[in-house]
Biopython code that builds the backbone (N, CA, C, O; Angstrom):
import numpy as np
from Bio.PDB.StructureBuilder import StructureBuilder

atoms = [
    (1, "MET", "N", (0.836, -1.174, 0.000)),
    (1, "MET", "CA", (0.000, 0.000, 0.000)),
    (1, "MET", "C", (0.889, 1.247, 0.000)),
    (1, "MET", "O", (1.843, 1.341, 0.772)),
    (2, "THR", "N", (0.569, 2.178, -0.856)),
    (2, "THR", "CA", (1.322, 3.421, -0.954)),
    (2, "THR", "C", (0.415, 4.597, -0.608)),
    (2, "THR", "O", (-0.708, 4.699, -1.101)),
    (3, "ILE", "N", (0.911, 5.463, 0.230)),
    (3, "ILE", "CA", (0.164, 6.670, 0.584)),
    (3, "ILE", "C", (0.801, 7.822, -0.178)),
    (3, "ILE", "O", (1.963, 8.157, 0.053)),
    (4, "SER", "N", (0.045, 8.427, -1.082)),
    (4, "SER", "CA", (0.618, 9.495, -1.907)),
    (4, "SER", "C", (0.643, 10.833, -1.178)),
    (4, "SER", "O", (1.588, 11.605, -1.344)),
    (5, "LYS", "N", (-0.384, 11.123, -0.369)),
    (5, "LYS", "CA", (-0.448, 12.365, 0.413)),
    (5, "LYS", "C", (-1.104, 12.069, 1.742)),
    (5, "LYS", "O", (-1.939, 11.172, 1.852)),
    (6, "ALA", "N", (-0.714, 12.840, 2.764)),
    (6, "ALA", "CA", (-1.294, 12.610, 4.091)),
    (6, "ALA", "C", (-1.384, 13.924, 4.868)),
    (6, "ALA", "O", (-0.616, 14.859, 4.641)),
    (7, "ASP", "N", (-2.336, 13.962, 5.782)),
    (7, "ASP", "CA", (-2.422, 15.023, 6.778)),
    (7, "ASP", "C", (-1.622, 14.533, 7.980)),
    (7, "ASP", "O", (-1.840, 13.418, 8.453)),
    (8, "ILE", "N", (-0.702, 15.353, 8.477)),
    (8, "ILE", "CA", (0.198, 14.938, 9.546)),
    (8, "ILE", "C", (-0.123, 15.712, 10.819)),
    (8, "ILE", "O", (-0.279, 16.933, 10.793)),
    (9, "LEU", "N", (-0.219, 14.990, 11.933)),
    (9, "LEU", "CA", (-0.433, 15.599, 13.239)),
    (9, "LEU", "C", (0.710, 15.198, 14.152)),
    (9, "LEU", "O", (1.029, 14.016, 14.281)),
    (10, "GLY", "N", (1.326, 16.193, 14.789)),
    (10, "GLY", "CA", (2.389, 15.925, 15.747)),
    (10, "GLY", "C", (1.991, 16.451, 17.109)),
    (10, "GLY", "O", (1.604, 17.613, 17.237)),
    (11, "TYR", "N", (2.081, 15.613, 18.129)),
    (11, "TYR", "CA", (1.734, 16.003, 19.491)),
    (11, "TYR", "C", (2.969, 15.881, 20.373)),
    (11, "TYR", "O", (3.564, 14.807, 20.470)),
    (12, "SER", "N", (3.353, 16.975, 21.013)),
    (12, "SER", "CA", (4.488, 17.005, 21.925)),
    (12, "SER", "C", (5.765, 16.585, 21.192)),
    (12, "SER", "O", (6.128, 17.209, 20.195)),
    (13, "MET", "N", (6.441, 15.559, 21.657)),
    (13, "MET", "CA", (7.708, 15.120, 21.044)),
    (13, "MET", "C", (7.517, 14.699, 19.582)),
    (13, "MET", "O", (8.419, 14.880, 18.765)),
    (14, "SER", "N", (6.362, 14.143, 19.254)),
    (14, "SER", "CA", (6.155, 13.708, 17.862)),
    (14, "SER", "C", (5.978, 14.899, 16.915)),
    (14, "SER", "O", (5.975, 14.719, 15.697)),
    (15, "SER", "N", (5.831, 16.118, 17.461)),
    (15, "SER", "CA", (5.776, 17.286, 16.577)),
    (15, "SER", "C", (7.120, 17.490, 15.873)),
    (15, "SER", "O", (7.172, 17.998, 14.752)),
    (16, "ILE", "N", (8.204, 17.088, 16.542)),
    (16, "ILE", "CA", (9.524, 17.151, 15.908)),
    (16, "ILE", "C", (9.588, 16.173, 14.735)),
    (16, "ILE", "O", (10.078, 16.513, 13.658)),
    (17, "ILE", "N", (9.092, 14.969, 14.952)),
    (17, "ILE", "CA", (9.089, 13.947, 13.900)),
    (17, "ILE", "C", (8.211, 14.396, 12.740)),
    (17, "ILE", "O", (8.586, 14.235, 11.579)),
    (18, "ALA", "N", (7.043, 14.959, 13.048)),
    (18, "ALA", "CA", (6.132, 15.433, 12.005)),
    (18, "ALA", "C", (6.793, 16.506, 11.147)),
    (18, "ALA", "O", (6.635, 16.520, 9.927)),
    (19, "GLN", "N", (7.531, 17.401, 11.793)),
    (19, "GLN", "CA", (8.204, 18.459, 11.041)),
    (19, "GLN", "C", (9.372, 17.912, 10.225)),
    (19, "GLN", "O", (9.603, 18.362, 9.103)),
    (20, "GLU", "N", (10.102, 16.961, 10.767)),
    (20, "GLU", "CA", (11.191, 16.334, 10.009)),
    (20, "GLU", "C", (10.635, 15.642, 8.767)),
    (20, "GLU", "O", (11.197, 15.755, 7.677)),
    (21, "LEU", "N", (9.535, 14.932, 8.943)),
    (21, "LEU", "CA", (8.882, 14.266, 7.812)),
    (21, "LEU", "C", (8.492, 15.288, 6.752)),
    (21, "LEU", "O", (8.688, 15.059, 5.559)),
    (22, "THR", "N", (7.942, 16.408, 7.189)),
    (22, "THR", "CA", (7.536, 17.461, 6.259)),
    (22, "THR", "C", (8.739, 18.050, 5.533)),
    (22, "THR", "O", (8.674, 18.304, 4.330)),
    (23, "LEU", "N", (9.829, 18.266, 6.248)),
    (23, "LEU", "CA", (11.030, 18.814, 5.611)),
    (23, "LEU", "C", (11.652, 17.827, 4.625)),
    (23, "LEU", "O", (12.200, 18.234, 3.600)),
    (24, "MET", "N", (11.568, 16.532, 4.933)),
    (24, "MET", "CA", (12.164, 15.515, 4.052)),
    (24, "MET", "C", (11.360, 15.327, 2.770)),
    (24, "MET", "O", (11.942, 15.123, 1.704)),
    (25, "ASP", "N", (10.027, 15.393, 2.857)),
    (25, "ASP", "CA", (9.210, 15.104, 1.674)),
    (25, "ASP", "C", (7.907, 15.908, 1.714)),
    (25, "ASP", "O", (6.828, 15.347, 1.904)),
    (26, "SER", "N", (8.020, 17.217, 1.535)),
    (26, "SER", "CA", (6.866, 18.104, 1.663)),
    (26, "SER", "C", (5.800, 17.865, 0.591)),
    (26, "SER", "O", (4.638, 18.214, 0.797)),
    (27, "ASP", "N", (6.171, 17.285, -0.537)),
    (27, "ASP", "CA", (5.189, 17.015, -1.588)),
    (27, "ASP", "C", (4.152, 15.986, -1.159)),
    (27, "ASP", "O", (3.053, 15.942, -1.712)),
    (28, "ARG", "N", (4.491, 15.163, -0.183)),
    (28, "ARG", "CA", (3.557, 14.128, 0.270)),
    (28, "ARG", "C", (2.748, 14.541, 1.501)),
    (28, "ARG", "O", (1.898, 13.789, 1.978)),
    (29, "VAL", "N", (3.024, 15.739, 2.006)),
    (29, "VAL", "CA", (2.297, 16.240, 3.183)),
    (29, "VAL", "C", (1.241, 17.225, 2.712)),
    (29, "VAL", "O", (1.559, 18.253, 2.115)),
    (30, "ASP", "N", (-0.024, 16.901, 2.988)),
    (30, "ASP", "CA", (-1.128, 17.764, 2.570)),
    (30, "ASP", "C", (-1.355, 18.878, 3.579)),
    (30, "ASP", "O", (-1.601, 20.020, 3.190)),
    (31, "SER", "N", (-1.278, 18.566, 4.871)),
    (31, "SER", "CA", (-1.373, 19.582, 5.927)),
    (31, "SER", "C", (-0.600, 19.105, 7.147)),
    (31, "SER", "O", (-0.345, 17.912, 7.317)),
    (32, "LEU", "N", (-0.233, 20.061, 7.990)),
    (32, "LEU", "CA", (0.572, 19.766, 9.169)),
    (32, "LEU", "C", (-0.067, 20.442, 10.378)),
    (32, "LEU", "O", (-0.262, 21.658, 10.385)),
    (33, "VAL", "N", (-0.392, 19.646, 11.405)),
    (33, "VAL", "CA", (-0.965, 20.165, 12.648)),
    (33, "VAL", "C", (0.014, 19.847, 13.771)),
    (33, "VAL", "O", (0.411, 18.696, 13.950)),
    (34, "LEU", "N", (0.402, 20.880, 14.531)),
    (34, "LEU", "CA", (1.351, 20.710, 15.630)),
    (34, "LEU", "C", (0.650, 21.074, 16.941)),
    (34, "LEU", "O", (0.077, 22.155, 17.074)),
    (35, "MET", "N", (0.708, 20.158, 17.896)),
    (35, "MET", "CA", (0.066, 20.387, 19.189)),
    (35, "MET", "C", (1.086, 20.230, 20.305)),
    (35, "MET", "O", (1.852, 19.266, 20.322)),
    (36, "HIS", "N", (1.097, 21.171, 21.232)),
    (36, "HIS", "CA", (1.971, 21.117, 22.409)),
    (36, "HIS", "C", (3.417, 20.819, 22.015)),
    (36, "HIS", "O", (4.047, 19.909, 22.555)),
    (37, "GLN", "N", (3.918, 21.582, 21.087)),
    (37, "GLN", "CA", (5.279, 21.324, 20.612)),
    (37, "GLN", "C", (6.323, 21.767, 21.618)),
    (37, "GLN", "O", (6.106, 22.690, 22.403)),
    (38, "THR", "N", (7.453, 21.096, 21.578)),
    (38, "THR", "CA", (8.557, 21.401, 22.481)),
    (38, "THR", "C", (9.386, 22.557, 21.926)),
    (38, "THR", "O", (9.199, 22.958, 20.777)),
    (39, "ALA", "N", (10.289, 23.088, 22.723)),
    (39, "ALA", "CA", (11.137, 24.202, 22.278)),
    (39, "ALA", "C", (11.961, 23.811, 21.057)),
    (39, "ALA", "O", (12.135, 24.613, 20.139)),
    (40, "MET", "N", (12.469, 22.577, 21.044)),
    (40, "MET", "CA", (13.254, 22.106, 19.897)),
    (40, "MET", "C", (12.394, 22.091, 18.637)),
    (40, "MET", "O", (12.878, 22.402, 17.549)),
    (41, "ALA", "N", (11.133, 21.732, 18.781)),
    (41, "ALA", "CA", (10.232, 21.665, 17.634)),
    (41, "ALA", "C", (9.970, 23.048, 17.053)),
    (41, "ALA", "O", (9.751, 23.182, 15.849)),
    (42, "LYS", "N", (9.990, 24.065, 17.888)),
    (42, "LYS", "CA", (9.725, 25.420, 17.395)),
    (42, "LYS", "C", (10.809, 25.885, 16.431)),
    (42, "LYS", "O", (10.525, 26.645, 15.506)),
    (43, "GLU", "N", (12.048, 25.439, 16.635)),
    (43, "GLU", "CA", (13.122, 25.762, 15.692)),
    (43, "GLU", "C", (12.833, 25.129, 14.331)),
    (43, "GLU", "O", (13.028, 25.764, 13.295)),
    (44, "ARG", "N", (12.372, 23.887, 14.334)),
    (44, "ARG", "CA", (12.023, 23.199, 13.090)),
    (44, "ARG", "C", (10.823, 23.864, 12.430)),
    (44, "ARG", "O", (10.736, 23.924, 11.203)),
    (45, "PHE", "N", (9.900, 24.363, 13.244)),
    (45, "PHE", "CA", (8.703, 25.030, 12.737)),
    (45, "PHE", "C", (9.085, 26.172, 11.804)),
    (45, "PHE", "O", (8.446, 26.370, 10.771)),
    (46, "LEU", "N", (10.123, 26.923, 12.163)),
    (46, "LEU", "CA", (10.575, 28.023, 11.319)),
    (46, "LEU", "C", (11.093, 27.506, 9.983)),
    (46, "LEU", "O", (10.883, 28.142, 8.950)),
    (47, "GLN", "N", (11.770, 26.357, 9.993)),
    (47, "GLN", "CA", (12.260, 25.773, 8.739)),
    (47, "GLN", "C", (11.095, 25.292, 7.879)),
    (47, "GLN", "O", (11.117, 25.451, 6.658)),
    (48, "VAL", "N", (10.088, 24.712, 8.503)),
    (48, "VAL", "CA", (8.918, 24.241, 7.755)),
    (48, "VAL", "C", (8.210, 25.420, 7.105)),
    (48, "VAL", "O", (7.730, 25.306, 5.978)),
    (49, "GLN", "N", (8.139, 26.543, 7.794)),
    (49, "GLN", "CA", (7.480, 27.722, 7.241)),
    (49, "GLN", "C", (8.207, 28.256, 6.012)),
    (49, "GLN", "O", (7.595, 28.931, 5.184)),
    (50, "ARG", "N", (9.490, 27.971, 5.879)),
    (50, "ARG", "CA", (10.280, 28.468, 4.745)),
    (50, "ARG", "C", (10.196, 27.575, 3.512)),
    (50, "ARG", "O", (10.829, 27.874, 2.499)),
    (51, "LEU", "N", (9.434, 26.492, 3.572)),
    (51, "LEU", "CA", (9.309, 25.605, 2.417)),
    (51, "LEU", "C", (8.769, 26.387, 1.217)),
    (51, "LEU", "O", (7.979, 27.318, 1.373)),
    (52, "SER", "N", (9.205, 25.997, 0.032)),
    (52, "SER", "CA", (8.753, 26.703, -1.168)),
    (52, "SER", "C", (7.258, 26.493, -1.403)),
    (52, "SER", "O", (6.588, 27.365, -1.956)),
    (53, "LYS", "N", (6.735, 25.346, -0.989)),
    (53, "LYS", "CA", (5.308, 25.083, -1.134)),
    (53, "LYS", "C", (4.622, 25.386, 0.200)),
    (53, "LYS", "O", (4.849, 24.671, 1.176)),
    (54, "PRO", "N", (3.795, 26.420, 0.265)),
    (54, "PRO", "CA", (3.154, 26.731, 1.541)),
    (54, "PRO", "C", (2.206, 25.620, 1.979)),
    (54, "PRO", "O", (1.432, 25.098, 1.177)),
    (55, "LEU", "N", (2.275, 25.269, 3.246)),
    (55, "LEU", "CA", (1.386, 24.267, 3.823)),
    (55, "LEU", "C", (0.428, 24.945, 4.786)),
    (55, "LEU", "O", (0.784, 25.931, 5.432)),
    (56, "PRO", "N", (-0.789, 24.419, 4.882)),
    (56, "PRO", "CA", (-1.663, 24.950, 5.927)),
    (56, "PRO", "C", (-1.168, 24.452, 7.286)),
    (56, "PRO", "O", (-1.306, 23.268, 7.596)),
    (57, "ILE", "N", (-0.604, 25.323, 8.082)),
    (57, "ILE", "CA", (-0.069, 24.960, 9.387)),
    (57, "ILE", "C", (-0.997, 25.549, 10.452)),
    (57, "ILE", "O", (-1.272, 26.749, 10.459)),
    (58, "VAL", "N", (-1.468, 24.692, 11.342)),
    (58, "VAL", "CA", (-2.427, 25.116, 12.352)),
    (58, "VAL", "C", (-1.831, 24.896, 13.739)),
    (58, "VAL", "O", (-1.953, 23.799, 14.285)),
    (59, "PRO", "N", (-1.186, 25.913, 14.328)),
    (59, "PRO", "CA", (-0.684, 25.741, 15.687)),
    (59, "PRO", "C", (-1.863, 25.724, 16.670)),
    (59, "PRO", "O", (-2.782, 26.536, 16.562)),
    (60, "MET", "N", (-1.826, 24.808, 17.612)),
    (60, "MET", "CA", (-2.899, 24.673, 18.604)),
    (60, "MET", "C", (-2.457, 25.343, 19.899)),
    (60, "MET", "O", (-1.289, 25.256, 20.278)),
    (61, "LYS", "N", (-3.381, 26.009, 20.577)),
    (61, "LYS", "CA", (-3.069, 26.654, 21.856)),
    (61, "LYS", "C", (-3.458, 25.742, 23.007)),
    (61, "LYS", "O", (-4.426, 24.987, 22.916)),
    (62, "ARG", "N", (-2.697, 25.818, 24.087)),
    (62, "ARG", "CA", (-3.054, 25.089, 25.309)),
    (62, "ARG", "C", (-4.211, 25.763, 25.988)),
    (62, "ARG", "O", (-4.334, 26.988, 25.963)),
    (63, "GLU", "N", (-5.052, 24.972, 26.588)),
    (63, "GLU", "CA", (-6.182, 25.518, 27.344)),
    (63, "GLU", "C", (-6.007, 25.273, 28.810)),
    (63, "GLU", "O", (-6.861, 25.663, 29.607)),
]
sb = StructureBuilder()
sb.init_structure("model")
sb.init_model(0)
sb.init_chain("A")
sb.init_seg("    ")
for serial, (resi, resn, name, xyz) in enumerate(atoms, 1):
    if name == "N":
        sb.init_residue(resn, " ", resi, " ")
    sb.init_atom(name, np.array(xyz, "f"), 0.0, 1.0, " ", f" {name:<3s}", serial, name[0])
structure = sb.get_structure()
């Protein structure tokens, strides 16, 4: 089975993995949702925002 495009959600530590996946192969990422990201993930977030193909990025706020 091959997945051509996917919506990616990263929660806490997995937000780093989600962003790495997006940076490695942004053509296969349809949207990226980051929840409760760590400080390290925020650095990657800036790199993801610089991708040539804009992605709908939805940062979630803590309640």
